N, C-alpha and C positions, 0 to 999 in steps of 0.2 A: 604038248602043244595045245591039246584041248583044255587042260587045266589053266594054262596061261591065258587062253581066250576067255575062259569063264571069270577069272579074277579081274580081268580088264573090264568086263561088263559090269562088275559090282559098283565101281565108282560113279558112273553116270546115273545109275538107278537111285543111289542115295541122294544125289543132287535133285533128281526129279521128285523125290519124296519131300525134300526141304521146300522145293518150289510149290508143291501142292499144299503143304501145311501153311506156308506164308500166304498163298492166295486165299485159302479157306479162312484164315484168321482175319485177313483184311476185309473179306466179304462179310464175315460175321460182325466185325467192328462197325463198318459203315451201315450194315443192315440194322444193327442195334441203335446207332445214332439216328438213323432214319425213323425207326419206330418211336424213339424218344421224342424227336422233333415233331412227329405226327401227333403224339400225345399232347405235347405242349400246345400245338396249334389248335387241337380240339378244345383243350381247356380254355385257351385264349378266346376262341370264338364264343364259348359259353359266357365269358366275362365281358365281351364287347358291349359297349354302350353306344347309343345313338341319340340324336336329337339334343334336347336340353341337357340330359344327363352327361352327354359327352363333353359339352362346354364346361360344365361344372367340374368334371374330372380333369380336363386339361388345365383349367385355371388353378385347381388345387395342386396339381403336379408342378406347375410353374411357380406357384407361391412357395411350395416346399423347397424347390430348387433355389429360388432367390433367398428364402429364409436361411438355408444352410450356408449360402455364400455370404449373406449378411452376418451370420454368426461367426464365420471365420474371420471376417473383417474386424468385427468387434473384439474378437479374441486377440487379434494382432494389436489393436489399439489399447487393450487392457494390460499389455505387458508392463508398462510403467506402474500401474496400480498393483500388479502382482509383486513387483520388486519392493514396493512400499511395505508390504505385509510379510516380507521374508522373516523378519525378527518379531513378528506379532505387533501388538499395539505399541506405539511409541511411548516412552516413559515421559511423564510430565516432569518439568523442571522442579527440583526440590528446593530451589532457592526461594528465599523470602526477603524481599527488598522494600524498604521504605525510602521514597525519593524526596529530596528537598531541592528547592531551587537554589540559585547562587547566593541568595540572601538568607537561607536557612528556613524558609517556609515550606511546609509539607505540600506536595503537589500530587501525590498519588502513591499507589502500591502496585507491585507486580509479584507474581510467584504464588506460593501457597498461602500467603496472607489473605487470599480471597475468602477462605473459611474452610473448616473441616467438612468433608462430605457427610451428608445426612442420609442414612439408609432410606431406601424408597418406602419401606414399610412404616417409617416414622413421619413421613410427609403427610400433611392434611389431605384428606380424600378430595375436598373441593378444589385444592390447588392442582392436583394431578388431573382432575377432570377438566379444569380450566385450560391447562396446557394442551391436553389431547383435543379438546373441542376446537381450539384455534390452530394448532399446528398439524395434527394428524389424527383425524377421527377414527380411521380404520387401522391404527397402529398395530393392534393385536390381531389383525386379520391378514395383512399382507406380509410378504417375505422380503421387504427391503425396498421394492419398487411397486408403487400402487398405480396400476394402469387405469383403474376406475376413477381414482382421484385425479389422475392426470387428465383424463377425458373430461371430467367435470370442470376442472380448472380451465381447460381450453374453451369449453362451451361458455363458461361464465365470462371469461375475458373477451370472447368474440361478441357476446351480447353487450358488454360494457364498452367495447371499442378501445380497450387498453388493458394493461396488466393490473388486475385487481385481486387476483388470487394465484398463489403459487402451486406448482404440482409436485414439489419435492417432499418426500416423506421425512419424518423425524429422523429415521436412520440415515438418509442421505445428508441431512443437515449435520448430523454427528460426524459422518465421514469427512465432510468438508472442514469441520472445526478441528478434527484430530489430525488429518493427513494433509489437507490442501489449503489453498488460500482462497480469497474471494474474487480472484481474477476471473472475468467472464470470458470463457473460451469453450469451444467444442471439446477439446481434449480434457479440460477439467470436468465437464459434465459426464463424459464417458468414464473417466476414472472414478468419479463420484458414484456412478451407478454400480460399477464392479466392486468398489470398496463397501458399498451398502450391502451387497450380497455377501461379501466376506464377513462383515460384522454380524449379519443375521445367522450365518453358518457357524460362527465361533462364540457368540454370546447369546444369552437368553434375552427375551424381551425386557425383562425387569432390569437387567444389567445395562442394556442399551438406553433405556429411559433414564436410569440413574446417572449414567455418564453424561447424557445430554444435559440434564438439569444441573449437573455439577460443573460443566465446562463452558456453557454458553455465555457469551458476553451480554451483560445486563445493564450497561450504561454506568456512568459515574465512576469509571475505573474499576468496576466490580466484575467478577467472573463467578457464575454459579448462583443458583437461587438462594442458597443460604446466606451468602455475602450480600446479595441484593436486598433481602429482607432486613438484614441488620442495618444496611446503609440507608435505605429509604424509610423504614418504619421503626428502627431501633428495636426490632423484635427478633427472636429466634424464629426460624422458618416454621417450626412446629406450632407456633402460636398465632400465625396470621389468620385473619378472618376471611370470609368470602369476598368482601369488597377489595381487600388487600391482595388476595390471591388473583383476582381478576386483573388488577393493575399490574401485578408482576407478570402474569401470563401475556399481557399485552406488550411487554417489552421485547419479546423475542423477535418480533417483526422489524422494529426500528428502535433500538434502545436509546439512541440520542434524541430522536424526535419525540418519543413518548416518556422520557425520563421525568418523573413527577417533581423532582427538585428543580427542574429547568422549565417545564411547561406543564403545570398542573391541570389546566383545562383540557389540553390535548390528552394527557394521561387518563383523565376521567372519562373522556369521550371514548377512548380506546377500550377502557375497562368495561364500559357499557356495551360495546360491540362484543367483547368476550362473553359477557353474561348472556347476550342474545344467542351467541353461538352455542353456549351450554344448553340453552333451551331447545334450539333447533336440532341439536344432536341427540336430544333425549336424555342427557346426563342429569338434568334438573328440570323442575317445572317453573313456570312463571311465578307462582306463589313463593317458591323457595328463594328466588333471586330478587324479589321486590324490595326487601329490606336493604340489600346491597345497592340497589339503584337509588333508593331514597337517601341513603347515608354513605356516599362514596368515600373512599380512603383519602387520607391526608398524609403527605410525606413529612418527615422530620425536616425542620429548617436547616438547610445546608448553605448558608450564606458564606461560602468560601470560594476560592479561586477555582474555576473550572479545570478539570483534569486535562493536561495536554497529552492525550492518549498516543498520538503518533510519535511524539518525542519519547514517551515512557517506553513504548515498545522497542524503539531503537536503543535507548539507554539500558534497558533490561538485557538486551543481547550483549551490549558492551560489558556490563557487569559480569555476565557469565563467562565471557572471554577472559576478563581480568582475574576472576576468582577461580579459574580452572585449577590452579595450583595451590589454592588456599584451603585449609581444612574446614573453615567456617562455611555455613550456608545461609546465615541470617545477617543482613547488612543494613546499614543506613548509608545511603548514597547521596552525597552533595553533588549536584549536577551543574552544568554550565548554563542552563536555560535562564533567560530573563523573561518573566511572565508578561511584563509590559511590552517587550518586543514580540513575544509570541502572539499576544492579542492583536498587535499591529499587523503582523504577517497574516493571521487568519482574516482580519478585516480587509486587508488590501486585496487578497485573492478573491474572497467572497464578493467584495464590492464590484470588481470588474466582471466577474462571472454573472452577477445579477444584472448589471447595467448593459453588458455587451455580449453575453454568452449566446443568446439566441441570434443576434445579428451576425455573429461570426461563425455560428454553428459549432461552438466549442462547449464541452460539458465538464471538463475537469482541469484542474490546475495544481501545481506543486511548487514549493519554494523551500530553500535551505539558506540559512544565514549564519555566517561565522564571524566571530570578533577578530581583533588584530592578533590574538594569541592562538587562534585555531579552535576556540571553544564554540560549540554549536549552541547558539543563543535562541534560535527559533527554527521550527520546521513545520511545514504544511504538507501533509501526505495526500490530501484530497479535500473535497469540499465538505464531506460529512463522514466522520469516523463511524457513526452509528450505522450508516448504510453500507459502508465498505471499509474494512480494517486494512485493506491492501495499501501499503505505504508507497505512493508513487514517487516520493522524493528519494527513497533509498533502495527500492526493489524494482521499479519499472525501468526497463532498458529501452531507451528511445534514441533515435539518431539526433545528434546535436546540430547537424547542419553547419553553417558557417561559424557558429560559436566555437567549433573545434579548431578553426584556423589560428587561434591564438598560439597553440602549441607548434604549428607549422612555422609561423613567423618567429617564435622564440628560438626554434632550432636554427632558422636562417640567421638571426642576430648572433647566436652563439657561434655560427660558422663564419662570422666576420662581416656580415652585411651591416649597413647603417640605414636608418629610416629615410635618409635623403638620397640613397642610391637610386639610380634609374634602372628600370627594367622595361622590356617591350611586351606590352599586352597584345598578344597575337594568338592565332589558332595553334593549338598544341594537340598532339596525338601520342598516347602512350599505349603501345600495342594496338589493340583494336578499339580503344576508348578515346573519344574526342570530347572533352568537357566544354561547356559553353557558359558564357556569362549571362546574367539576367538581361533579357532583351536581345540576345544574340548579337551584341556589338562588341567592339574592341577599342580600347583607349589609346593604343599605340605606345609611344614613349611616355612613361609615367613614373613618379617616385613611389617607392615601396609604401611609404606612409599614406599616400593618397590611394594606392591600390587597396590597402587594408581598410581605410575609411569607407571606400566604395564597395568593399567586399567582392572584389573581382575574383572569380573562380580560377580563371586560367593562370593568373599570376601566382596564386597559392599552389597550384599544381606544379608550375615551373620551379618554384622554390623547393617544393618537396622532392623533386627529382634531381636536384643539384648534387654534385659530388660533395661528400662530407655531410649531407643531410640525409635524404632517402626516407622512404616510408617507415622502415624499421627504426631509424633514429628518432623520428617523430613519435612513434608508439612508445619507445623506451623513455623519451623525455616526459611524455604525459604520465607514464607510470611513476617516474621519479617525483613528479609533481603531486602525486597522491591519488591519481585515477586508479581505482581498484578493479574495475571491470576489465577482463582480458580484452586486448585489442588485437585485431588481425594483422595490422601493419601492411595492408595491400596498397595498390596504386591509388585507390579512391579515398584513402584516409584523409587526404587534404580537404575534402569537401564534407567531412563529418558523417561518413556512412557507417562507421563503427559505433554500435550502441553503447551508451553510457547512462549513468543515473544523474539526477539533479544534484545530489550531494557530491558526486564525482566532480562535476563542473565547478561547484562552489569551492571544493577543496583545491582543485588545480589552479583556479584563478587567484586564490589567496596567496600564492607564491609571489605574485607581482608586487602587491603593496608591502610585502615583507622584505623587499629588496633582493629576492632570489633565494630566500631560505625556505626549507621544507615547511609544509602546511601545519604539522603538529595537530591535526584534527582530533578532537575528543569531545565526549559528552559527559564524562565523569571527572569531577575534580578530586573527590576524596571518598574512600570507603572506610567506614568504621564499624565496629561490632556494637552489640547492644549496650555495652558499658562505655562506649565512647573512645575506645582505643583505635588509633589510626592503623589500618591494615594496608592501605595503598593511598598514595598521593601523587597526583599528576606531575607536579613540579619535581618531586623527588624520584619517581619511578619510571616516568616516560623517557624514552630516548631523547637526547638534546636535539634541537633543530640544527640542521646542517645545510650547507649551500648546495642547491641543485641547479642554479642558474647564475651565471656571472653577473657582477654588478653592472658592467657595461651593457650586457644584453637586457638586464632588468630595466635599466634606465631607458634604453631604446624602446622597449615594449610599452612602458608607461607613457613615454612621449607620443607614441603612435596611438595608443588606445584612449588617451584622454581627449583626442580630437574626434573620436567616433560620436560621442554624445553632442559635440559642438558643430561639426560640419559633416558628419557621416550619417549612418543609417539609424542612429539611436538618439535623435534629437529630443524625443519625448522623455529621455532619461536624465536630462540636465537637472542639477540641483541648484537651489538658490543660495546655499551657504558655503559650499565648497565645490571644487572641481571634481568630477567623477570620471572614471574610465570603465570601459566595458566593450562587449561585442554582442551583436545580434546573431540570431541563427534561425533559418527557415528551411524545412526539409522539403523533399520532393512531394508534389501534389498538396502542399500546405498541410501536411499531417501533424507537424510539430512546429511550435514557435517558441523561441528562447530569447532571453536576455540574461547575460551574466556580467555583473559589474562590481566595482569596488571603490571604496574611498579609503582614507587612512584609518578609519574606524571599523568598517564592516565590509565583508564580501558576501554577495547574495546571488543566487541563481534562481531564475523564474522560468517555469515551463507551462504551456497551455496546449491542450490537445484532447483527444478522445480515447477512451480505453479500447474501443473497437478498431482503432487506427483509421477511422473514417476521416476523410479530408475535411478540413475546416473551410469556411467561406473566405478563402484568400487571406487568412490571418498571418501576419509576418512578425518577426521578433521585435521590430520597431513599433509595433502596436501595443496590444494588451500587456505583453511581458515587460516592455520598457515602462509603460505607464504604471503597472503594478509595482515595479522596482522603485520608481520615482516616488510614488505615494508612500511606500514604506519608509524609504530613506529620508524623506523630508521630515517625517515625524520622529524617526529614530535618532536624528542628530539634534533634537531639541534638548537644551539644558545639559549638554555634555561638552567636555573639552574636545575641540575639533583637532584631529590629527591630520596634517596635510599629507598628500601623496609625496613620497620621496622623489627626488631628482627633478621636481617641478619648480621653476623659478617663481611663478605667480600662482599660488594655490587657490586664489579666490576667483569666482566667476565675475563677469562684467555686471555691474549693477543694472537691474531691470531687464537682464537678457533672458531670464528664465521664467516661464509660465508653467505652473504646476497643472498637470492634466487633470480635468474634472469632467464628470458626466453632466450633461445639461440638466439643470434642476436638482442636482444632487447636493448633499450636505458638503460643508467645507472639509478641509484636511483633518484627519484624525489627530488627536493629541495624545502624546505618550504619557501614560500614568507612571510617575516616578515611584520607586519602591519606598515603603515606609522604613523608618529607622529601626523598628523592632519587628520581630517575626510574629506570626499568629499566636503562638503560645504566650509570648510576653504580653501581647495585646489583651489576651483573655485574662491574664493575671491582673493587669492594670484595670480592666473593666470590672473584675470582681471586687477589687479594692474600692473603686468608685461606688459600686453598689453598697458596700458595707458602710461607707461614709454616709451615703444617702439614707440608709435605713437605721443609722445609729440613733438612740434616744437622746433627747435634749438634756443636758446636764442639770439645768435649773430653769425655773419659770422666769419669764421676762420681768414680772413684777419684782421678783427677788433680786434680779440683776439691777433693776432700776433703784430699788431701795438701797442696795449695797453701794451702788455708784453714788447715790445722793449722800449717804453717810460718809463716804470717803471724802466727798467734796467739802462737807461741813467740817470734818476733822482737819482737812488741809487748811480751811479758812481759819479755824481756831489757832492752828500753829502759826 
């Protein structure tokens, strides 16, 4: 019994030991933490700051916190830039293309014909210094982003009250040239900064400078300093003097504005600024540049047609698509461009921007013109290629507004409607969306052709929601017409909320004058190799045109659209020699203004707006776009066989009913320069022959001829 009682007491005693050990361990743990916290508190008290120092510490801490947060945000924004560099530097196209217009005249080059790269060590020292003095004086000191240079530029611009100096480094400019476009946006600037850092981390300074000098656009259709030296001065870049180097360095800022073959006084003035910059930066002394100031450079005479650079960029892309499966990489491309029409398009857009741009608060315009076979005969991608190479006619996505309604009405006509059918213009709600007409009024019972002429929104939405039509059908029809930009096909598509390009609109509308056949849009007529062998021909190798809209629907569309310039919203687009058809478009807040129209000969789309999407001063499609279209078409139809619009009984306008829009005090309408019968090469040969005749020695003296003639007369008399 005693043993059993002793054993029973052993269990509780072990539990007491475990409890005591646990209490002791916890006490020691908390005691240790208490001592540790006391030590931290003592140290913190020694580091405590008061008064002014405390404010400095607090502000520094907040700045570091905000800095870390900002860095995280920038890191997120840089993801697109990181993706661009996954495969390293993009490879330059190895194509070499000489472009001819439709008449066989040379209009420019693209690809590696620019010139072979010249090593940086072989470039003249004064040329490198001229570039660095004007573009990036601290190039060898910063690491891609020059904060000191940016601060200096901001200060200079603030004092000048405008942008007179840029803050981008040479590395940032290279990043833009290699990876990005010239589109102005915050995203592009962020990507540009991160790409500049990537370039600095992966390339040496000499490699960056060499790539910049080899790839920058230098005007005249040339890329790179070596090609520019050859084009402007007929010299190898290694042989240019100081005055020529200063003129070349001045081209980087605005190659079109300061191109010496276009504006020699401006080029010389800019070169003088470069020389002053070299002195200010300490690269040269005033004594070393005085000779270059007294004897400025003179460019080689380039009395040839100005290079249509926006067109060449687009045509070069088309050549690369065509030649993807060809073994050759060197081509001569005969294009569809008509340089007379190209000059008209440039003049028409520039004329209205100069006359009315400030009044309407509009800074940019674009235009695309197709002939009756779908050939791109003219394109305007912006007001100045030298300032911005971004092609607003082929790459800018803008809402077309009511000009997109043509596809809605085409789908309705295909679905069985007729222009004279009646619809009820009334309030309509689709889901939670209730579109309104301009002026918030409704016309009641109205014919479809009148609703289109008046551009009634509610009627277009009604038609797009009908059974057999639908937003998806409208989007599919526009795609079959040649609109290449992906369309969402949502309920708002009827009012033109899906973004498209100017060339998309010209392509789509060209279906109507063709009687419903596909657009067959193209910029290249023929590709040959250096020996003249035909490698690709548009008539032979392009798919044949096919029907995308029935003849009856095409007839109905032309009958409706021909009324818009006569009784609708585009009265300023009427032509004096033939009836025209088209549709205006104006987007929300007046951000975009369009007119897209056609005759039997040409289809053209015109857009005006701002790159920043800033609203214009109530500019509508019936204003500058219609006036620009009319100014171009009036001249473009001079001296050619007029093709009437199909399905129209009377293709001629009423005599005296058309007044061509002109600005007050402006010159008359432009005149189309007809092409010469021989190309530039043949003209040069004929000129050389004429010079040989002029310089040929006289066979005999006049006295000898007279004596011989007299002798002959006497001989004849004796006979």
